[in-house]
C-alpha positions in Angstrom: 138.2 127.2 94.4 141.0 125.8 92.2 140.7 122.3 93.6 138.3 120.5 91.3 137.9 117.5 93.7 136.6 119.8 96.4 134.3 121.7 94.1 132.8 118.6 92.5 132.3 116.9 95.8 130.8 120.0 97.4 128.3 120.4 94.6 127.1 116.8 94.9 127.0 117.0 98.7 125.1 120.4 98.6 122.5 119.0 96.1 121.8 115.9 98.2 121.7 117.9 101.4 119.3 120.3 99.8 116.9 117.5 98.9 117.2 116.0 102.3 116.6 119.3 104.2 113.6 120.4 102.1 112.1 117.0 101.5 108.7 118.1 102.8 108.5 120.8 100.1 110.1 119.0 97.2 108.3 115.6 97.4 105.1 115.8 95.4 103.4 112.9 97.2 103.3 111.3 100.6 106.2 108.7 100.5 104.1 106.1 102.4 100.8 106.7 100.5 99.7 103.5 98.7 97.6 103.2 95.5 97.6 99.8 94.0 95.8 101.1 90.9 99.1 102.9 90.1 101.5 100.1 90.9 104.7 99.7 88.9 104.0 102.7 86.7 107.1 103.8 84.6 108.6 107.3 85.0 106.2 110.0 83.7 105.5 113.7 84.2 103.3 112.8 87.1 105.6 110.3 88.8 109.1 111.4 87.8 110.7 108.1 88.9 107.7 105.8 88.5 105.9 104.0 91.3 106.6 100.8 93.2 104.5 97.6 93.8 102.2 99.4 96.2 101.8 102.5 93.9 103.9 104.7 96.1 105.7 107.5 94.3 109.4 106.6 94.0 110.7 110.1 93.6 109.0 111.1 96.9 110.5 108.0 98.6 113.9 108.9 97.1 113.8 112.4 98.5 112.8 111.3 102.0 115.3 108.4 101.7 118.0 111.0 101.2 117.1 112.5 104.6 117.3 109.1 106.3 120.6 108.1 104.7 122.3 111.4 105.5 121.0 111.4 109.0 122.4 108.0 109.6 125.7 109.0 108.0 126.2 112.1 110.1 125.0 110.8 113.4 126.9 107.5 113.1 130.1 109.2 112.1 129.6 111.8 114.8 129.5 109.1 117.4 132.6 107.3 116.0 134.5 110.5 115.7 133.8 111.6 119.3 134.9 108.1 120.5 138.0 108.1 118.3 139.0 111.6 119.5 138.6 110.6 123.2 140.5 107.4 123.1 143.1 108.6 120.6 143.8 111.7 122.8 144.2 109.6 125.9 146.5 107.1 124.2 148.7 109.8 122.6 149.0 112.1 125.6 149.5 109.7 128.5 151.4 106.9 126.6 152.7 104.0 128.6 150.2 101.4 129.9 147.2 103.6 128.9 148.4 103.8 125.3 149.2 100.1 125.2 145.8 99.1 126.5 143.8 101.3 124.2 145.8 100.5 121.1 145.7 96.8 121.7 142.0 97.0 122.0 141.9 99.0 118.7 144.0 96.2 117.1 141.5 93.6 118.4 138.5 95.5 117.0 140.2 95.9 113.6 140.6 92.2 113.4 136.9 91.9 112.7 135.5 92.9 109.3 133.4 95.9 110.2 130.3 95.1 108.1 130.1 91.6 109.5 130.6 92.9 113.0 127.7 95.4 112.5 125.6 92.5 111.1 126.3 90.4 114.1 125.3 93.2 116.6 122.2 94.3 114.6 121.0 90.7 114.5 120.5 90.8 118.3 118.7 94.2 118.4 115.4 95.5 117.2 115.9 97.0 113.7 115.5 100.8 114.0 117.2 104.0 112.8 118.6 104.8 116.3 120.1 101.3 116.7 121.7 101.4 113.3 123.3 104.8 114.0 124.6 103.8 117.4 126.0 100.4 116.2 127.8 101.9 113.2 129.2 104.6 115.4 130.4 102.2 118.1 132.1 99.9 115.6 133.8 102.5 113.4 135.9 104.7 115.8 139.2 102.9 115.6 140.6 104.7 112.6 140.0 108.1 114.1 141.6 107.0 117.3 144.8 106.0 115.4 144.8 109.4 113.6 144.4 111.4 116.7 147.0 109.4 118.6 149.5 109.9 115.8 148.9 113.7 115.6 149.2 114.2 119.4 152.4 112.2 119.4 153.7 114.5 116.7 152.6 117.7 118.5 153.9 116.7 122.0 157.4 117.6 121.0 156.5 121.0 119.5 157.9 124.1 121.2 154.5 125.7 122.0 153.5 122.5 123.8 156.6 122.5 125.9 156.1 126.2 126.7 152.5 125.4 127.8 153.8 122.6 130.1 156.4 124.9 131.6 153.7 127.5 132.3 151.8 125.0 134.5 148.9 124.1 132.2 147.0 121.0 133.5 146.4 117.9 131.5 142.8 118.7 130.6 143.7 122.2 129.3 146.7 120.8 127.5 144.6 118.3 125.6 141.5 120.5 124.9 143.1 123.9 124.3 146.5 123.1 122.7 146.7 119.5 121.3 143.2 118.7 119.9 142.6 122.0 118.0 145.9 121.4 116.2 145.2 117.7 115.5 141.8 118.1 113.9 142.7 118.5 110.2 143.0 114.8 109.4 140.0 114.1 111.6 137.9 116.4 109.5 138.9 114.5 106.4 138.2 111.2 108.1 134.7 112.5 109.1 133.9 113.4 105.5 135.0 110.0 104.1 133.3 108.3 107.0 129.9 109.7 106.1 130.2 108.0 102.7 131.0 104.7 104.4 128.2 105.0 106.8 125.7 105.6 104.0 126.9 102.5 102.2 126.5 100.4 105.4 123.0 101.7 106.1 122.0 101.0 102.5 123.4 97.5 102.7 121.6 96.8 106.0 118.3 98.1 104.6 118.8 96.0 101.5 119.3 92.9 103.6 116.1 93.8 105.6 117.7 94.5 108.9 118.2 98.2 108.5 115.5 100.9 108.2 112.2 99.2 108.3 109.3 99.8 105.9 107.2 101.9 105.4 110.0 104.4 106.3 111.7 105.0 103.0 115.5 104.6 102.6 117.5 104.0 99.5 118.4 100.4 100.6 114.8 99.2 101.1 113.8 100.8 97.8 116.5 98.8 96.2 115.2 95.6 97.7 111.8 96.3 96.3 113.3 96.6 92.9 115.2 93.3 93.2 112.0 91.2 92.7 110.8 93.3 89.8 114.1 94.1 88.0 112.9 92.8 84.6 109.7 94.8 84.6 110.4 97.8 86.8 114.1 98.9 86.2 113.5 102.3 87.8 113.2 100.7 91.3 116.8 99.6 91.1 118.4 102.3 88.9 117.4 105.4 90.7 118.3 104.4 94.3 121.5 102.8 93.0 122.5 106.1 91.3 121.6 108.1 94.4 123.9 106.0 96.5 126.6 106.1 93.9 126.6 109.9 93.5 126.3 110.6 97.2 129.2 108.4 98.2 131.2 109.7 95.3 130.5 113.3 96.4 131.7 112.7 99.9 134.8 110.8 98.7 135.7 113.5 96.3 135.2 116.2 99.0 137.3 114.2 101.5 140.1 113.5 99.0 140.2 117.1 97.9 140.4 118.3 101.5 143.2 115.9 102.2 145.2 117.3 99.3 144.6 120.8 100.5 145.6 120.1 104.0 148.6 118.1 103.0 149.9 121.1 101.0 149.4 123.5 103.9 151.1 121.2 106.3 154.0 120.7 104.0 
């Protein structure tokens, strides 16, 4: 409770999560309902964040967009974290040729700028939420693998691990029961920071038109609607931009705060 970064980040994350979870009850209008008679109306007591070119309520689309963005963030980072833990544990525990092969593959993957790698893969697939989550997850696991490998290499020389080896524990039990539970602290921090990165990637892809496809609302495709009407409908750019800013800031603050807390405990 004394760590201001954790508290600030947790408050922002909680608020965004609350809107995403209860979007069906919070949104006053159907986010896909069109009414051209109300197009490009400024913020008012009826439409809190105005309307877009088709007369859709921007506030309702923002609330449902929070659900899409957070879903993509958590699922994509869940995939990347699972892959990173698996390959990092194999590399750290077995060493030798296994470690060399996995880590050289990690090095090759890291040579490609992640966003452009995602763009290249998405270009050959049908744009959909599932494809976006899977592609982001499959191209973002390398950092977690390095973290897990380093933690397991550190833990392998600890006395409790040596005692477990002498007691005849097999490799599977050694990794799952003794090594991984003690290597998860930096992974948890990486997960928190990764959600912020995945939300940014999803927003960028949707802004470019190859992410979440209309009429499904996402912060990225609301932004692209605002690009063409920036001079006359500022709210279409400002509100989704602020939502992305504060959500990413919240997860970054939470991750940095957790890193500080874990570093103090480990030291």
